[in-house]
C-alpha angles and dihedrals in degrees: 000000000000117000121217115237117241114242128205109235129194127204120253138175119220124191120206128198140170134173103165130071122350094349097184094048091047092053092046090051092048091052090052091048092050090048088053094054112115108244096022125107119189113218101174142358123198129225118267119270127195122217136170116260114272116213129178089266093049138265113359111202091181091064122079114270120252130240111213137185139167130223130201111211141167115224134199086188121090117252091258092048091050091049090050090051091050091050089051089055090049089054092053086058093051096254110184120199098199099132137015110266090359126157112284144183091223136003120186116184127186101222101177137358113195106301093316117148112189143135128195136144091281108035140022119192129229092029104262097228103032092100092066100040115096090190088066099035099048097055091039090051090052093060100029108024094171096049122129128210107226111251094006107061140235112354093225089061092044091050091052089058097051126109101242145018115240114229116240106242121221095241133073125221093225 
């Protein structure tokens, strides 16, 4: 009988978004693909929230609205390995990185990874703009209402300071 090795896992928060194509199906598929990653355990997935598209110049009502969700996971992968796996999932959904904050079929952001604070050319943790994005904070608050964003404070307080309220969408990711 072969014994499975125990793996050390660290908590992480992943934000998901989509504003092109069948948004709900894309997010459901991405959740399933993240659940299937070796070394990743999914602890919670939020409801879906709909928000207007945010561009560098502000809210763009002419662009398709986003569906967003947040996942709480535990990862035996390093932060960089997890990010690479998430980017691989984006590629399977035809993610194009043509413009900053452009419309996309799928966006997967690593928001936090344990209590890691780091910044390099590939990854910044915690995510540098998560504290001001209601489309990250609202779904995160739903599944972890007492969470704190390292260096910024409790997410309920951060959510109260954001510019808009995401709309709860009828569907669920799971």
